[in-house]
C-alpha positions as a printed Julia matrix, in Angstrom:
114×3 Matrix{Float64}:
  -0.05    0.0   -0.04
   1.42    3.37  -0.97
   1.48    6.54   1.18
  -1.58    8.18  -0.55
  -3.65    4.97   0.04
  -2.52    4.91   3.83
  -3.61    8.52   4.15
  -7.17    7.49   3.41
  -7.21    4.89   6.01
  -8.36    5.38   9.6
  -5.27    5.97  11.88
  -4.89    3.75  14.7
  -2.31    5.89  16.68
  -1.88    3.12  19.34
  -0.73    0.33  16.86
   3.12    0.69  16.88
   3.59   -0.77  13.31
   1.09    1.73  11.82
   2.48    4.55  13.86
   6.11    3.85  12.67
   4.85    3.75   8.99
   3.07    7.12   9.5
   6.05    8.73  11.05
   8.37    7.51   8.26
   5.69    8.83   5.63
   5.61   12.25   7.14
   8.73   13.16   9.03
  12.62   13.29   8.33
  14.48   10.22   9.6
  16.26   12.47  12.18
  13.1    14.13  13.34
  12.55   14.12  17.11
   9.08   12.72  16.28
  10.87    9.4   15.4
  11.49    8.96  19.09
   7.73    8.36  19.68
   8.22    4.83  18.41
  11.55    3.85  19.86
   9.87    1.76  22.56
   7.24   -0.52  21.01
   6.98   -2.27  24.27
   5.75    0.83  26.04
   3.39    1.47  23.28
   2.02   -2.06  23.75
   1.67   -1.52  27.5
  -0.18    1.79  26.99
  -2.66    0.0   24.53
  -3.13   -2.96  26.95
  -3.85   -0.47  29.8
  -6.1     1.83  27.76
  -8.11   -1.14  26.42
  -8.7    -2.57  29.64
  -9.99    0.76  31.09
 -11.91    1.76  28.01
 -13.42   -1.45  26.89
 -13.62   -3.62  29.8
 -14.02   -6.64  27.5
 -12.98  -10.16  28.72
 -10.27  -10.08  26.14
  -9.02   -6.67  27.3
  -9.16   -7.54  30.82
  -7.29  -10.87  30.32
  -4.52   -9.14  28.31
  -4.16   -6.63  31.19
  -3.96   -9.18  33.81
  -1.34  -10.98  31.93
   0.64   -7.85  31.44
   0.45   -7.37  35.33
   1.4   -10.98  36.01
   4.46  -10.49  33.66
   5.62   -7.35  35.64
   4.67   -8.56  39.14
   4.79  -12.32  38.86
   1.28  -12.48  40.38
  -2.02  -10.91  40.7
  -2.76   -9.18  44.09
  -6.32  -10.36  44.17
  -8.7   -12.77  42.07
 -10.69   -9.86  40.59
  -8.56   -6.8   40.76
  -9.59   -3.5   39.35
  -7.43   -1.44  36.93
  -6.53    0.88  39.79
  -5.54   -1.97  42.0
  -3.1    -3.45  39.36
  -1.56   -0.09  38.48
  -0.69    0.68  41.99
   1.25   -2.59  42.44
   5.11   -2.56  42.48
   6.94   -3.9   39.59
   8.77   -7.05  40.36
  12.26   -5.79  39.5
  11.94   -2.4   41.26
  10.28   -0.66  44.18
   8.29    1.48  41.9
   4.5     1.43  41.0
   3.56    0.27  37.52
   1.55    3.53  37.06
   4.72    5.65  38.03
   6.94    3.68  35.72
   4.67    4.25  32.73
   3.83    7.84  33.6
   7.58    8.75  33.89
   8.33    7.12  30.57
   5.65    9.15  28.84
   6.67   12.38  30.57
  10.22   11.9   29.52
   9.02   11.22  26.0
   6.96   14.41  26.08
  10.03   16.36  27.16
  12.14   14.88  24.28
   9.49   15.87  21.71
   9.21   19.45  22.93
  12.96   20.17  23.07
C-alpha cells in the first residue's frame, strides 16, 4: 500500500507498526518525532492498559492481567480493578507500575518538545 492510500485509512495511533509507518511517511529520519516509536513495548503496554480501562471486555481484561502478571509475577487479588493493578510495585523495582509508565511518557513528551 502506498502513502496516498494509507492517508485515506483510519489511523490507529496506538498500533506501533502503523505509527512507525506514518512517522516515516511524514517526518524526516532524524526528526525528534521518530522517538515516539523507539519503545514499542511501552506502546504495547499503553494499549493494553487503555483497552482494559476503555473497553472492559473479557479479552482486554485478560491481556491486562497477563501484562500485570508478567510485570509482578502474580495478581494481588482474584478480581483486581485496573486501579488495584496499576498501584502494584513492579517485580524488578520498588516503583509502582503507574509511576513507571507515567515517567516514561513524561520523558518522551520532554524529548518531543525540546
